[in-house]
Each structure stands twice: as structure tokens, then as C-alpha cells.
Residue frames as qw, qx, qy, qz and C-alpha x, y, z in Angstrom:
[[0.002, -0.889, -0.458, 0.001, 0.00, 0.00, 0.01],
 [0.430, 0.217, -0.002, 0.877, 1.39, 3.41, -0.94],
 [0.123, -0.797, -0.412, 0.423, 0.63, 6.65, 0.81],
 [0.394, 0.532, 0.261, 0.703, 0.46, 9.71, -1.39],
 [0.186, -0.234, -0.320, 0.899, 0.96, 13.19, 0.01],
 [0.175, 0.796, 0.563, -0.139, -2.05, 15.43, 0.11],
 [0.307, 0.090, 0.241, 0.916, -1.94, 18.46, -2.12],
 [0.080, 0.797, 0.512, -0.311, -4.01, 21.58, -1.65],
 [0.341, 0.298, 0.303, 0.839, -4.22, 24.38, -4.15],
 [0.032, -0.446, -0.418, 0.791, -5.32, 27.73, -2.70],
 [0.204, 0.221, -0.307, -0.903, -6.80, 28.83, -6.04],
 [0.040, -0.239, -0.943, -0.227, -9.37, 26.01, -6.42],
 [0.055, 0.639, 0.642, -0.421, -12.16, 27.89, -4.64],
 [0.115, 0.627, -0.097, -0.765, -11.57, 30.93, -6.84],
 [0.114, 0.254, -0.743, -0.608, -11.40, 28.92, -10.06],
 [0.386, -0.193, -0.834, -0.343, -14.25, 26.47, -9.41],
 [0.253, -0.142, 0.518, -0.804, -16.57, 27.86, -6.70],
 [0.770, 0.010, -0.067, -0.635, -19.72, 26.14, -8.01],
 [0.756, 0.164, -0.634, -0.012, -17.99, 22.77, -8.31],
 [0.222, 0.179, -0.734, 0.617, -16.68, 23.05, -4.75],
 [0.478, -0.096, 0.311, -0.816, -20.15, 24.03, -3.47],
 [0.842, 0.074, -0.295, -0.445, -21.76, 21.07, -5.23],
 [0.590, 0.217, -0.737, 0.247, -19.06, 18.73, -3.94],
 [0.030, -0.158, 0.648, -0.744, -19.59, 19.93, -0.35],
 [0.611, -0.016, 0.170, -0.773, -23.38, 19.90, -0.50],
 [0.808, 0.127, -0.504, -0.277, -23.45, 16.43, -2.09],
 [0.410, 0.179, -0.789, 0.421, -21.20, 15.06, 0.64],
 [0.217, -0.089, 0.538, -0.810, -23.46, 16.52, 3.30],
 [0.760, 0.018, -0.120, -0.639, -26.51, 14.77, 1.78],
 [0.762, 0.168, -0.624, -0.041, -24.68, 11.42, 2.08],
 [0.402, 0.010, -0.725, 0.559, -23.78, 11.67, 5.76],
 [0.444, -0.732, -0.422, -0.299, -26.09, 12.22, 8.70],
 [0.363, 0.177, -0.461, 0.790, -24.22, 14.62, 10.97],
 [0.445, -0.729, -0.486, -0.185, -26.12, 15.33, 14.16],
 [0.223, -0.830, 0.265, -0.437, -25.62, 17.68, 17.11],
 [0.735, -0.555, 0.382, -0.084, -22.93, 16.33, 19.42],
 [0.927, 0.268, 0.087, 0.246, -20.97, 14.63, 16.63],
 [0.328, -0.712, 0.388, 0.484, -17.28, 15.22, 16.12],
 [0.768, 0.625, 0.129, 0.045, -16.20, 15.66, 12.49],
 [0.537, -0.468, 0.395, 0.581, -12.62, 15.36, 11.28],
 [0.541, 0.825, 0.078, -0.141, -12.26, 17.54, 8.20],
 [0.666, -0.307, 0.442, 0.517, -9.13, 16.27, 6.47],
 [0.328, 0.199, 0.456, 0.803, -7.75, 18.43, 3.68],
 [0.001, -0.678, -0.578, 0.455, -9.96, 21.15, 5.16],
 [0.331, 0.425, 0.411, 0.735, -9.09, 23.76, 2.51],
 [0.031, -0.292, 0.079, -0.953, -9.79, 26.73, 4.71],
 [0.168, 0.177, 0.759, -0.604, -12.66, 25.10, 6.61],
 [0.377, 0.014, -0.418, -0.826, -15.22, 25.23, 3.80],
 [0.559, -0.254, -0.762, -0.205, -16.95, 21.98, 4.82],
 [0.373, -0.289, -0.671, 0.572, -16.60, 22.64, 8.54],
 [0.108, 0.082, 0.105, -0.985, -18.03, 26.14, 8.21],
 [0.521, -0.141, -0.492, -0.683, -21.15, 24.72, 6.55],
 [0.567, -0.277, -0.767, 0.119, -21.54, 22.04, 9.23],
 [0.223, -0.206, -0.481, 0.823, -21.11, 24.66, 11.95],
 [0.275, 0.018, -0.116, -0.954, -23.69, 26.91, 10.28],
 [0.568, -0.175, -0.643, -0.482, -26.21, 24.11, 9.64],
 [0.644, -0.369, -0.654, 0.147, -26.04, 22.70, 13.17],
 [0.261, -0.893, -0.019, -0.367, -25.70, 26.08, 14.92],
 [0.081, 0.677, -0.623, 0.383, -22.33, 25.09, 16.33],
 [0.791, -0.349, 0.325, -0.384, -23.64, 21.92, 18.01],
 [0.973, 0.120, 0.023, 0.194, -21.15, 19.61, 16.26],
 [0.390, -0.766, 0.363, 0.361, -17.40, 19.87, 16.79],
 [0.792, 0.598, -0.029, 0.116, -15.28, 20.12, 13.65],
 [0.572, -0.603, 0.379, 0.407, -11.56, 19.47, 13.71],
 [0.628, 0.771, -0.072, -0.082, -9.73, 20.69, 10.61],
 [0.670, -0.362, 0.443, 0.473, -6.46, 19.32, 9.23],
 [0.563, 0.824, 0.067, -0.010, -4.93, 21.21, 6.32],
 [0.801, -0.151, 0.159, 0.558, -1.37, 20.71, 5.03],
 [0.382, 0.556, 0.198, 0.711, -1.28, 23.93, 2.98],
 [0.310, -0.330, -0.404, 0.795, -0.33, 26.80, 5.32],
 [0.114, -0.060, -0.221, -0.967, -2.07, 29.40, 3.15],
 [0.527, -0.360, -0.583, -0.502, -5.35, 27.49, 3.40],
 [0.548, -0.361, -0.661, 0.365, -4.87, 26.56, 7.07],
 [0.171, -0.119, -0.244, 0.947, -4.58, 30.27, 7.89],
 [0.337, -0.207, -0.344, -0.851, -8.11, 30.77, 6.47],
 [0.479, -0.364, -0.799, -0.012, -9.74, 28.33, 8.92],
 [0.333, -0.656, 0.032, -0.677, -12.00, 30.12, 11.38],
 [0.221, 0.083, -0.838, 0.492, -11.10, 29.28, 14.98],
 [0.530, -0.558, -0.479, -0.422, -14.06, 28.40, 17.16]]
């Protein structure tokens, strides 16, 4: 089994905002995240997914973001 490094590109949200929104919203229809859950957002890309979870559940789920790209990690909103 090989492990490949994760790669984040800070320009993806600017270049493909609708694709990223559809990707996020589709993922959220496939999982049933409830208040009290803990979510690990790997390759968090600035917290885009976690921000939506936080907004949808009024902060009642804990999101932990991991992002290897420092530029994107600096965009994550601390809670």
C-alpha cells in the first residue's frame, strides 16, 4: 500500500466555486451529521466543509480541521 501526500491548491475555490459548493453539498446529503458529533475535516481547505456544518447545526457539532497547505490553514476560522 502506498501513501500519497495530500496536495491543496489555494486557487481552487476561486477557479471552481460552483464545483466546490456542489461537492460539499453532495457530501453533506450522504452523511447524517447530528448535534454532538465530532467531524474530522481532512484536507480542510480553509474550513469550507466545517463552516457549513457549523452553520447548519448552529455550532452543536465539533469540527476538527487538518490542512497541510499553510495558506489554506490560515483561512480556517477558529471556534
